[in-house]
C-alpha positions as CSV (number, residue, x, y, z in Angstrom):
1,M,0.0,0.0,0.0
2,F,2.9,2.4,0.7
3,Q,6.6,2.5,1.2
4,F,8.3,4.5,3.9
5,I,11.4,6.2,2.6
6,S,14.1,7.3,5.1
7,Q,17.4,6.6,3.2
8,Q,18.8,9.0,0.5
9,S,19.4,6.0,-1.8
10,E,15.8,5.0,-1.6
11,L,14.7,8.5,-2.4
12,D,16.7,8.3,-5.7
13,G,14.2,5.6,-6.8
14,V,11.2,7.8,-6.1
15,L,12.8,10.7,-8.0
16,A,13.4,8.3,-11.0
17,L,9.7,7.3,-10.8
18,M,8.7,11.0,-10.6
19,S,10.7,11.6,-13.9
20,Q,8.3,9.2,-15.7
21,A,5.2,11.1,-14.5
22,T,3.9,14.7,-14.7
23,V,1.2,14.7,-12.1
24,Y,1.7,14.1,-8.4
25,G,-0.7,13.8,-5.4
26,L,0.9,15.5,-2.3
27,D,0.3,16.1,1.4
28,T,2.5,16.9,4.4
29,E,2.5,16.2,8.1
30,F,4.4,18.6,10.3
31,I,4.6,20.2,13.7
32,K,4.1,23.9,14.3
33,V,3.4,24.3,17.9
34,D,6.3,26.3,19.5
35,T,8.1,27.5,16.3
36,F,7.5,30.2,13.7
37,W,8.5,27.8,10.8
38,P,6.9,24.4,10.4
39,K,9.0,21.3,11.1
40,L,8.4,18.7,8.4
41,G,7.7,15.2,9.7
42,V,6.4,13.3,6.7
43,L,5.9,14.2,3.1
44,Q,3.4,11.9,1.2
45,I,3.4,11.5,-2.5
46,N,1.3,9.5,-4.9
47,V,3.2,9.0,-8.1
48,N,1.7,6.6,-10.8
49,N,-0.7,5.3,-8.1
50,Q,2.3,4.3,-5.9
51,V,2.4,5.9,-2.4
52,F,5.6,6.9,-0.7
53,L,6.0,8.4,2.7
54,L,9.2,10.6,2.7
55,D,10.9,11.1,6.1
56,G,11.2,14.8,6.5
57,T,13.5,14.4,9.5
58,S,16.3,12.6,7.6
59,L,16.2,13.2,3.9
60,D,17.8,15.9,1.7
61,L,14.7,16.9,-0.4
62,T,16.4,19.5,-2.6
63,A,16.0,17.4,-5.9
64,F,12.4,16.6,-4.8
65,W,11.4,20.2,-4.5
66,Q,12.8,20.9,-8.0
67,K,10.6,18.0,-9.4
68,I,7.4,19.4,-8.0
69,F,8.1,23.0,-9.2
70,K,8.6,21.6,-12.7
71,A,5.6,19.2,-12.6
72,E,2.6,19.6,-14.9
73,Q,0.4,19.5,-11.8
74,N,0.5,19.0,-8.1
75,I,-2.7,17.8,-6.5
76,F,-3.5,18.8,-2.9
77,H,-6.5,19.0,-0.7
78,A,-6.7,22.3,1.4
79,C,-3.1,23.2,0.3
80,G,-2.5,26.4,2.3
81,E,-0.3,25.0,5.1
82,D,1.4,22.5,2.7
83,I,2.3,25.3,0.3
84,D,3.7,27.5,3.1
85,L,5.9,24.6,4.2
86,I,7.1,23.9,0.7
87,Y,8.0,27.6,0.2
88,H,10.0,27.5,3.4
89,Y,11.9,24.2,2.8
90,S,12.5,24.7,-0.9
91,D,13.3,28.5,-0.6
92,Q,11.3,29.0,-3.7
93,T,7.9,30.7,-4.5
94,H,5.4,30.7,-6.4
95,L,4.2,27.1,-7.1
96,N,1.6,27.8,-9.8
97,N,0.9,24.3,-11.0
98,V,-1.5,23.3,-8.1
99,F,-4.9,21.7,-8.3
100,D,-6.6,21.9,-4.9
101,T,-9.5,19.5,-4.6
102,Q,-11.0,21.6,-1.8
103,V,-11.2,24.6,-4.1
104,A,-12.7,22.4,-6.8
105,M,-15.3,21.0,-4.4
106,S,-16.3,24.7,-3.5
107,F,-17.0,25.4,-7.1
108,L,-19.3,22.4,-7.2
109,G,-21.3,23.6,-4.3
110,H,-19.9,21.7,-1.4
111,G,-18.9,24.7,0.8
112,L,-15.6,26.6,1.1
113,Q,-13.9,24.3,3.6
114,V,-15.0,20.7,3.0
115,S,-12.7,18.2,4.7
116,Y,-10.7,15.6,2.7
117,Q,-12.6,12.9,4.6
118,N,-16.0,14.4,3.6
119,A,-14.8,15.0,0.0
120,L,-13.9,11.3,-0.4
121,K,-17.1,10.1,1.2
122,H,-19.3,12.3,-1.0
123,M,-17.5,11.9,-4.3
124,L,-16.1,8.3,-4.1
125,D,-18.1,6.7,-1.2
126,I,-14.8,6.0,0.5
127,E,-14.4,6.3,4.3
128,I,-10.9,7.0,5.8
129,D,-9.9,7.2,9.5
130,K,-8.8,10.7,10.7
131,G,-7.7,9.7,14.2
132,Q,-4.0,10.6,14.0
133,T,-4.5,14.4,13.2
134,R,-2.7,15.5,16.4
135,S,0.1,12.9,16.2
136,D,3.7,13.7,17.0
137,W,5.1,13.5,13.4
138,L,8.6,14.1,14.5
139,A,8.7,11.0,16.7
140,R,10.7,8.0,15.4
141,P,9.8,5.2,14.8
142,L,6.3,6.2,13.5
143,S,3.5,3.9,14.4
144,L,1.8,1.8,11.8
145,E,-1.4,3.8,12.6
146,Q,0.5,7.0,11.8
147,K,1.9,5.6,8.5
148,N,-1.6,4.3,7.4
149,Y,-3.1,7.7,8.3
150,A,-0.5,9.6,6.3
151,A,-0.8,7.2,3.3
152,N,-4.5,7.5,3.2
153,D,-4.2,11.3,2.7
154,V,-2.8,10.7,-0.8
155,L,-3.9,7.2,-1.6
156,Y,-7.2,8.3,-3.1
157,I,-6.4,11.9,-4.1
158,M,-5.7,11.1,-7.8
159,Q,-9.2,9.4,-8.0
160,L,-10.8,12.3,-6.3
161,S,-9.0,14.8,-8.6
162,D,-9.9,12.8,-11.8
163,K,-13.6,12.8,-10.8
164,L,-13.6,16.5,-9.9
165,Q,-11.8,17.5,-13.0
166,A,-14.2,15.6,-15.3
167,E,-17.1,17.4,-13.6
168,L,-15.4,20.8,-13.8
169,H,-14.7,20.3,-17.6
170,R,-18.3,19.3,-18.1
171,K,-19.5,22.5,-16.4
172,K,-16.8,24.5,-18.1
173,L,-15.4,25.6,-14.8
174,Y,-12.0,23.9,-14.8
175,D,-10.0,26.9,-16.0
176,Y,-11.7,29.1,-13.3
177,V,-10.6,26.6,-10.6
178,L,-7.0,26.5,-11.9
179,E,-6.8,30.3,-11.8
180,D,-8.2,30.5,-8.3
181,C,-5.6,27.8,-7.2
182,S,-2.8,29.9,-8.7
183,N,-4.1,33.0,-7.0
184,L,-4.2,31.0,-3.7
185,T,-0.6,29.9,-3.9
186,L,0.5,33.4,-5.0
187,E,-1.3,34.8,-1.9
188,I,0.6,32.5,0.3
189,A,3.9,33.5,-1.3
190,T,3.2,37.2,-0.8
191,D,4.3,38.6,2.6
192,T,2.9,41.8,3.9
193,P,5.6,44.4,3.8
194,K,7.0,44.8,7.4
195,E,6.3,48.5,7.5
196,K,2.5,47.7,6.9
197,L,2.1,44.8,9.4
198,Y,0.7,47.3,11.9
199,A,-2.5,47.7,9.9
200,E,-3.2,44.0,10.7
201,V,-3.1,44.9,14.4
202,G,-4.3,48.4,14.8
203,N,-7.7,49.8,13.9
204,Y,-9.6,53.1,13.3
205,R,-9.7,53.9,17.0
206,H,-6.0,54.3,17.3
207,S,-4.3,57.7,17.1
208,R,-1.4,58.4,14.7
209,K,1.0,58.1,17.5
210,Q,-0.3,54.7,18.6
211,L,-0.2,53.4,15.1
212,M,3.5,54.6,14.9
213,Q,4.1,52.7,18.1
214,L,2.3,49.6,16.6
215,Q,4.4,49.9,13.4
216,L,7.7,49.9,15.3
217,L,6.5,47.1,17.6
218,S,5.3,45.0,14.6
219,V,8.5,45.3,12.8
220,W,10.5,44.4,15.9
221,R,8.3,41.4,16.7
222,E,8.6,40.1,13.1
223,E,12.3,40.3,13.1
224,M,12.4,38.6,16.6
225,V,10.1,35.7,15.8
226,K,12.2,34.8,12.7
227,A,15.4,35.1,14.5
228,L,14.2,33.0,17.4
229,N,12.0,30.7,15.4
230,Q,9.1,31.2,17.8
231,P,5.3,31.9,17.2
232,R,4.4,35.6,17.2
233,S,2.2,34.9,20.3
234,F,5.3,33.8,22.2
235,V,6.8,37.2,21.9
236,L,3.8,39.5,21.8
237,K,0.1,38.7,21.0
238,N,-1.8,41.2,18.9
239,A,-4.1,41.9,21.8
240,T,-1.0,42.6,24.0
241,M,0.4,45.0,21.5
242,I,-2.9,46.9,21.4
243,D,-2.9,47.1,25.3
244,L,0.7,48.3,25.2
245,V,-0.1,51.4,23.0
246,E,-3.3,52.1,24.8
247,Q,-1.8,51.9,28.2
248,N,1.6,53.3,27.2
249,P,3.7,52.0,30.1
250,R,6.6,54.2,31.2
251,N,8.6,51.7,33.2
252,T,9.2,48.0,33.6
253,F,6.7,47.7,36.5
254,Q,3.9,49.2,34.4
255,L,5.0,47.0,31.5
256,S,4.7,43.9,33.6
257,Q,1.0,44.9,34.4
258,V,0.0,44.8,30.7
259,K,-2.5,42.0,30.1
260,Q,-1.1,38.6,28.8
261,I,2.5,39.9,28.5
262,R,4.9,37.0,29.4
263,P,7.2,37.5,32.4
264,N,10.1,36.3,30.3
265,V,9.4,38.8,27.6
266,V,9.5,41.6,30.2
267,R,12.8,40.3,31.6
268,E,14.5,39.7,28.3
269,F,13.0,42.5,26.2
270,G,11.3,45.0,28.5
271,K,13.8,47.8,28.1
272,T,13.8,47.3,24.3
273,I,10.0,47.4,24.1
274,L,9.9,50.6,26.3
275,D,12.6,52.2,24.1
276,I,10.7,51.4,20.9
277,M,7.5,52.9,22.3
278,Q,9.2,56.1,23.6
279,T,11.7,56.8,20.8
280,L,9.4,57.8,17.9
281,P,10.2,59.7,14.7
282,A,8.8,63.1,14.0
283,P,5.0,63.4,13.9
284,E,4.9,64.0,10.2
285,E,6.3,60.5,9.6
286,W,3.6,58.7,11.6
287,P,1.1,56.6,9.7
288,L,-2.2,58.2,8.8
289,R,-5.3,57.1,10.8
290,I,-6.9,53.9,9.7
291,A,-10.3,54.4,8.0
292,R,-13.4,52.8,9.6
293,P,-14.3,49.5,8.0
294,I,-17.2,49.9,5.5
295,R,-19.9,47.5,6.6
296,H,-22.1,48.0,3.5
297,S,-23.1,50.4,0.7
298,S,-26.3,52.5,0.9
299,K,-29.5,50.5,1.1
300,D,-30.5,50.7,-2.6
301,V,-26.9,50.1,-3.8
302,T,-26.5,47.1,-1.5
303,Q,-29.4,45.3,-3.0
304,T,-28.1,46.0,-6.5
305,V,-24.6,44.8,-5.5
306,D,-26.2,41.6,-4.0
307,D,-28.2,41.1,-7.2
308,L,-25.2,41.6,-9.4
309,I,-23.2,39.0,-7.5
310,E,-26.1,36.6,-7.5
311,Q,-26.6,37.0,-11.2
312,A,-23.0,36.5,-12.0
313,A,-22.8,33.3,-9.9
314,Q,-26.0,32.0,-11.6
315,D,-24.5,32.8,-15.1
316,I,-21.7,30.3,-14.7
317,Q,-23.5,28.1,-12.2
318,I,-21.2,28.5,-9.2
319,P,-22.1,29.3,-5.5
320,K,-22.4,32.9,-4.6
321,E,-19.7,32.6,-1.8
322,V,-17.2,31.4,-4.4
323,M,-18.0,34.2,-6.7
324,M,-17.4,37.0,-4.1
325,R,-15.9,37.0,-0.6
326,K,-16.5,39.7,2.0
327,K,-12.9,40.7,2.0
328,W,-12.8,41.2,-1.8
329,L,-15.9,43.3,-1.6
330,S,-14.3,45.4,1.2
331,A,-11.2,45.8,-1.1
332,L,-13.6,47.2,-3.8
333,Y,-15.1,49.7,-1.4
334,Q,-11.6,51.0,-0.4
335,H,-10.6,51.1,-4.1
336,V,-13.6,53.3,-5.0
337,V,-13.2,55.6,-2.0
338,F,-9.4,56.1,-2.4
339,K,-9.5,56.0,-6.2
340,G,-6.9,53.2,-6.2
341,D,-5.2,51.4,-9.0
342,E,-7.1,48.3,-10.2
343,Q,-3.7,46.4,-10.2
344,D,-3.7,46.7,-6.4
345,L,-7.0,44.8,-6.1
346,P,-6.9,41.2,-4.9
347,Q,-5.7,39.0,-7.9
348,Y,-9.0,37.0,-7.6
349,L,-10.9,40.1,-8.9
350,L,-8.6,40.7,-11.9
351,G,-8.8,37.4,-13.7
352,W,-11.9,35.6,-14.9
353,R,-14.1,37.6,-12.5
354,Y,-13.1,41.0,-13.9
355,D,-15.5,41.4,-16.9
356,L,-18.1,39.2,-15.3
357,L,-18.3,41.0,-12.0
358,T,-15.5,43.3,-10.8
359,Q,-15.9,46.0,-13.5
360,P,-19.7,46.2,-13.1
361,L,-19.3,46.4,-9.4
362,I,-16.8,49.2,-9.5
363,Q,-19.0,51.2,-11.9
364,L,-22.0,50.7,-9.5
365,L,-20.0,51.5,-6.3
366,H,-18.8,54.8,-7.9
367,Q,-22.4,56.0,-7.8
368,D,-22.3,55.4,-4.0
369,A,-18.8,56.9,-3.4
370,D,-20.2,59.7,-1.1
371,Y,-22.0,57.3,1.2
372,L,-18.9,54.9,1.4
373,T,-16.6,57.8,2.1
374,A,-18.8,59.1,5.0
375,Q,-18.7,55.6,6.6
376,M,-14.9,55.6,6.6
377,K,-14.2,59.0,8.2
378,V,-12.7,58.9,11.6
379,P,-12.6,61.9,14.0
380,E,-9.2,63.7,14.2
């Protein structure tokens, strides 16, 4: 049913087999509990309907990464964390040859986050055990239960993919799914610029001074977690950073009273954190206030927006939630208010959705610009 590969010489045989194929089914098992970067335990591959479990703790996978970047197609289910791991270990981005069976299932009306287990049950009437989800994948030797679990994650993925792709071709949706998969892997490859990380923590209630403090703290935290290989929450949680700028402690004692700040962080980095918060550039360099989030357009326009999305979804027979996400609509609101460049919109809105939905929505929302702008204003 599967072969566990832990020796480099054995991997050479897998690589030779991969050279004879162009499509691979892939999955990963890893641990990411107390680190910033994932630690690979097992990498599963289905190649020519043979399943191999590659030992992530002992193998040099350099040649393997090169193979998957050159493949015709790599098949995953819910690829987000797998792709993130591959980018880290291979030191390459953007893997644009992915077919994600979860994305495919969403286009066919099964919800945005259908599990692999449910996908197999629904599409192939196959049931698999998911009992090893929280296993220690770095422990050696792996148990037979762990190996069976890992193998099951790719054993049927080619069959699932074949059935989904046939259905997508029949409904003329295959190219749309491939484009959305490529946008997903590009999104994972795109890091927020360090100087803009504060916008993911702060909100419209914060003053420009507080946003400046958040910007400096966010950059420092990002550099620390990568240097220490620790999760962001081990250094400063987002909520702790907000408490810091709102309470503005002036000494170590006040700092230690901030909610959820770790005692070891106060001991090791307390002086640095206080210095960051108190040594600010000139006020003209502080970030502008964050606009209020736009909840909706005006009543009449909101209904027309909803109707447009509904009609576009019906036109190509896909679910409405696949056609347009809340965060994409929010990006369109901001685009209209700030007269932005269309190239800065989410990639999802610039491909096959552009003529069908994005352009008509932009034209419609321009009629509502005054209402949208009024919602975003914050008191000085």
